[in-house]
C-alpha positions in Angstrom: -5.2 36.7 -5.6 -5.2 33.0 -4.6 -7.6 30.2 -5.4 -8.7 27.5 -3.0 -9.2 24.2 -4.9 -10.8 21.0 -3.8 -10.8 17.4 -5.2 -14.2 15.9 -6.1 -14.5 12.3 -4.8 -16.9 9.8 -6.3 -17.9 8.3 -2.9 -18.2 9.2 0.7 -15.2 7.1 1.5 -11.6 8.3 2.0 -8.4 6.8 3.5 -10.0 7.4 6.9 -12.8 5.0 6.1 -12.6 1.3 7.2 -13.8 -1.6 5.1 -14.1 -2.3 1.4 -14.2 0.5 -1.2 -17.6 2.2 -1.5 -19.5 2.2 -4.9 -19.7 5.2 -7.2 -22.3 7.6 -5.8 -23.8 10.2 -8.2 -25.9 11.7 -5.4 -22.9 12.2 -3.2 -20.9 13.8 -6.1 -23.6 16.5 -6.4 -23.8 16.9 -2.6 -20.0 17.2 -2.3 -19.8 19.8 -5.2 -22.4 21.9 -3.4 -20.5 21.5 -0.1 -17.3 22.9 -1.8 -19.3 25.8 -3.2 -21.0 26.6 0.2 -17.6 26.4 1.9 -16.2 29.1 -0.4 -13.8 27.1 -2.5 -13.0 28.6 -5.9 -12.6 25.5 -8.0 -12.6 21.7 -7.8 -10.4 19.1 -9.6 -12.2 16.2 -11.3 -9.5 13.6 -11.5 -8.9 10.9 -14.2 -6.9 7.8 -14.5 -7.0 4.6 -16.6 -9.7 3.0 -14.4 -11.7 6.0 -13.1 -15.0 7.4 -13.9 -15.1 9.7 -16.9 -14.0 13.2 -15.9 -16.0 15.1 -18.5 -19.3 13.5 -17.6 -18.7 14.0 -13.8 -17.7 17.7 -14.5 -21.0 18.2 -16.3 -22.9 16.6 -13.3 -21.0 18.8 -10.8 -21.5 22.0 -12.9 -25.3 21.3 -12.9 -25.3 21.0 -9.2 -23.6 24.3 -8.6 -23.7 27.9 -9.8 -20.4 29.5 -9.0 -17.8 26.8 -8.5 -15.1 26.5 -11.2 -13.9 23.2 -12.6 -10.4 21.8 -13.2 -11.1 18.8 -15.5 -8.3 16.2 -15.7 -8.0 15.2 -19.4 -5.5 12.8 -21.1 -4.6 13.6 -24.7 -4.6 10.6 -27.0 -7.9 9.0 -26.4 -10.3 11.7 -27.8 -9.4 13.6 -30.9 -8.3 17.2 -29.9 -11.0 18.7 -32.2 -13.7 16.7 -30.5 -12.3 17.5 -27.0 -12.2 21.2 -27.9 -15.9 21.1 -28.8 -16.8 19.1 -25.7 -14.9 21.5 -23.4 -16.3 24.6 -25.1 -19.8 23.2 -24.8 -19.4 22.6 -21.1 -17.9 26.0 -20.7 -21.0 27.5 -22.2 -23.4 25.3 -20.2 -21.6 26.2 -16.9 -21.3 29.9 -17.6 -17.6 30.0 -18.2 -16.4 27.8 -15.3 -14.2 25.3 -17.1 -10.5 24.7 -16.8 -8.7 21.7 -18.3 -5.8 19.9 -16.6 -3.6 18.2 -19.2 -2.5 14.8 -17.9 0.4 13.2 -19.8 0.7 10.3 -17.3 3.9 9.2 -15.7 3.2 5.4 -16.0 3.6 3.5 -19.2 1.8 0.5 -17.6 -1.2 2.6 -16.9 -1.5 4.2 -20.3 -1.4 0.7 -21.8 -4.6 -0.1 -19.9 -6.3 2.1 -22.6 -4.2 0.9 -25.5 -1.7 3.7 -25.6 1.9 2.4 -26.2 3.7 5.7 -26.7 6.6 6.4 -24.5 6.4 9.1 -21.9 8.6 11.4 -24.1 6.3 10.8 -27.0 3.2 11.5 -24.9 4.7 14.9 -23.9 5.3 15.8 -27.6 1.7 14.7 -28.3 0.3 16.7 -25.4 2.1 19.9 -26.7 0.5 19.4 -30.1 -2.9 18.6 -28.6 -2.9 21.8 -26.5 -2.0 23.9 -29.5 -5.0 22.4 -31.4 -7.4 23.0 -28.5 -6.5 26.7 -28.5 -6.6 27.0 -32.2 -10.1 25.5 -32.3 -11.3 27.8 -29.5 -10.0 30.8 -31.3 -11.0 29.8 -34.9 -13.5 31.9 -36.8 -13.3 29.7 -39.8 -12.5 26.0 -40.5 -8.8 25.1 -39.9 -6.4 22.5 -41.2 -3.6 20.9 -39.4 -0.7 18.6 -40.2 1.5 17.6 -37.3 3.5 14.7 -35.8 0.4 13.1 -34.1 -2.7 14.7 -35.7 -3.8 15.6 -39.2 -7.2 17.0 -40.2 -8.9 19.3 -42.6 -11.7 21.8 -42.2 -12.1 21.4 -38.4 -14.4 23.9 -36.7 -16.6 24.3 -33.7 -19.9 26.0 -33.8 -19.7 26.7 -30.0 -16.9 28.9 -28.6 -15.9 29.0 -24.9 -17.8 31.5 -22.8 -14.4 32.6 -21.5 -11.9 34.3 -23.9 -10.1 30.9 -23.7 -10.3 28.0 -21.4 -7.4 28.0 -18.9 -4.8 25.2 -19.3 -3.5 23.5 -16.2 -0.3 21.4 -16.8 1.8 19.2 -14.6 5.1 17.3 -14.9 8.5 17.4 -13.3 10.5 15.8 -16.2 12.7 17.9 -18.5 10.1 17.8 -21.3 7.2 18.4 -18.8 8.9 21.6 -17.6 9.9 22.7 -21.1 6.4 22.4 -22.6 4.6 23.4 -19.4 6.6 26.7 -19.3 5.5 27.3 -22.9 1.8 26.3 -22.6 0.5 26.4 -19.0 -1.8 29.1 -17.7 -1.4 27.3 -14.3 1.5 24.9 -13.6 0.4 22.2 -11.3 2.9 20.8 -8.8 2.5 17.8 -6.6 3.2 18.0 -2.8 6.6 18.6 -1.3 8.5 20.6 1.2 8.6 24.3 0.9 12.2 24.2 -0.3 11.3 21.6 -3.0 8.2 23.5 -4.2 10.1 26.8 -4.2 12.8 25.3 -6.4 10.3 23.9 -8.8 8.5 27.2 -9.1 11.8 29.0 -9.9 12.8 26.4 -12.4 9.5 26.7 -14.3 9.5 30.5 -14.1 12.9 30.7 -15.6 11.8 28.4 -18.5 8.6 30.4 -19.0 10.5 33.7 -19.3 12.0 32.5 -22.5 8.4 32.5 -23.9 7.5 35.8 -22.3 5.0 34.0 -20.0 4.2 34.2 -16.3 2.1 31.2 -15.3 0.4 30.8 -12.0 1.3 27.8 -9.8 -0.8 25.2 -8.1 0.2 22.8 -5.4 -1.7 19.8 -3.9 -1.5 18.9 -0.2 -3.7 16.9 2.2 -4.5 18.4 5.6 -4.9 16.5 8.8 -6.9 19.0 10.9 -7.9 19.0 14.5 -8.5 21.6 17.3 -4.9 21.4 18.5 -1.6 20.3 17.1 -1.5 17.3 19.5 -5.0 16.2 18.5 -4.1 16.5 14.8 -1.1 14.2 15.3 -3.3 11.7 17.2 -5.7 11.8 14.2 -2.8 11.2 11.9 -1.7 8.1 13.9 -5.3 6.7 13.7 -5.4 7.5 10.0 -2.2 5.6 9.4 -3.5 2.6 11.4 -6.7 2.5 9.3 -4.8 2.7 6.0 -2.5 -0.2 7.1 -5.5 -2.2 8.2 -7.3 -1.7 4.9 -4.2 -2.6 2.9 -3.6 -5.8 4.9 -7.3 -6.8 4.3 -6.8 -6.2 0.5 -3.4 -8.0 0.4 -1.6 -4.8 -0.5 0.6 -4.3 2.6 4.2 -4.7 1.6 3.5 -5.4 -2.1 6.0 -4.2 -4.6 4.0 -1.6 -6.5 6.5 -0.8 -9.2 9.3 1.6 -10.0 7.0 4.6 -10.3 5.8 4.0 -6.7 9.4 3.6 -5.5 10.3 6.9 -7.0 7.4 8.7 -5.2 8.3 7.0 -1.9 12.0 7.9 -2.3 11.1 11.6 -2.9 8.8 11.5 0.1 11.5 10.2 2.3 13.9 12.9 1.0 11.3 15.5 1.8 10.9 14.3 5.4 14.7 14.2 5.9 15.5 17.5 4.3 12.4 19.5 5.2 12.4 22.1 7.9 8.6 22.0 7.8 7.5 20.8 11.3 4.0 19.8 10.3 4.9 18.1 7.0 4.1 14.3 7.2 4.7 11.6 4.6 3.5 8.7 6.7 0.7 7.7 4.3 2.9 8.0 1.2 5.4 5.6 2.8 2.6 3.2 4.0 1.1 3.0 0.5 4.5 2.7 -1.2 3.6 5.9 -3.1 0.4 4.5 -4.7 -1.3 7.8 -3.9 -0.1 11.3 -3.3 -0.9 11.6 0.3 1.7 14.0 1.7 0.1 15.9 4.5 0.4 19.0 6.7 -0.7 18.1 10.2 -1.9 20.6 12.8 -4.5 23.0 14.2 -6.0 25.6 11.8 -3.6 28.3 12.7 -0.6 26.0 12.3 -1.8 24.9 8.9 -2.4 28.5 7.7 1.1 29.4 8.8 2.5 26.4 7.0 0.5 27.2 3.8 1.7 30.8 4.0 5.3 29.5 3.5 4.1 27.9 0.2 2.4 31.1 -0.9 5.7 33.0 -0.3 7.4 30.3 -2.3 5.2 31.1 -5.3 2.0 29.1 -5.0 -1.2 30.8 -6.2 -3.7 27.9 -6.3 -3.9 25.6 -3.2 -5.4 22.2 -3.9 -6.1 21.3 -0.2 -8.4 18.6 1.0 -8.8 16.7 4.2 -10.0 13.1 5.0 -13.5 13.5 6.3 -14.9 14.7 2.9 -17.8 16.9 4.1 -16.5 17.8 7.6 -13.0 18.7 6.6 -14.3 20.6 3.5 -16.5 22.8 5.8 -13.6 23.3 8.2 -11.1 24.3 5.5 -13.7 26.7 4.1 -14.3 28.3 7.5 -10.9 28.1 9.3 -8.2 27.8 6.7 -9.2 29.6 3.5 -10.2 33.0 5.0 -7.0 33.6 7.0 -4.9 32.3 4.1 -6.6 34.7 1.7 -6.0 37.6 4.2 -2.3 36.6 4.5 -2.0 36.7 0.7 -3.8 40.0 0.4 -1.6 41.6 3.0 1.6 40.4 1.3 1.2 40.5 -2.4 4.1 39.1 -4.4 5.9 40.9 -7.2 5.7 38.8 -10.3 
């Protein structure tokens, strides 16, 4: 059983849009969430970074606009006490009828976390995230007040009057570092991977599976990928070329073209180049990743719907269960993915179930 997952944007704009960034648009957020639900998506990711809108507030808004669509709420440990976060997530799970999932974001950039006053190292943040998830689960399961003394948190008599509507809220976890894999294998219900070639993704899946076996666990796996869709493969590549030109034009207008965007961006760019060189995936395209120096994860699959389904099928066979797939025309591509990509991909998975 696979899940089709979308990404909830806060405006109508995307990389395909020309001109300055559009303002935050609450009405569009509700419209977009309903579009995902109508298109048959299973879940949406509500992202978070050091300068973005608040993911918990947006998740509540999206939940109120829909009736079936599940949520994957990005959440950064360290800024809200885990006891408070547990109550907030349990409350939203009850209000939404059991549709909440939480994506634990440890953050790869020290510079970004310092925007919010967090000066822990990446390694320290992973240790803290592990303790944080343990507290979340303890709070959701507690039938009486609990105490805790750990390396990062200490409290007495913590309790939540509201329990999740689900037996427990699913934990999504990402990270490719040694600690990220070690703790994700121990904690994740769904291990979230970034984009990559089939060979890269398959290798990461096997690495996490091996680490999870030591804990007697079998997590599901998620992968994010952008889709450049058109009626034919040729038309899709033409659209990709136009998209690249628009991104470069917008960057030049904002003074970003060619700017050194930091070591983290360099690392993403290098990995993207390696994927292009090493991949035997004919519709995998990293042009936007290179053009933005890795500022955003915009690795793409390019092609007609049947080409894209075949390509995504390779990732399913490599171990992916949850497909976070979005296009560039927010409403139009969402409808097209729901009608032309998701159904045949579900049929492919149903016809060839994997052995865990």
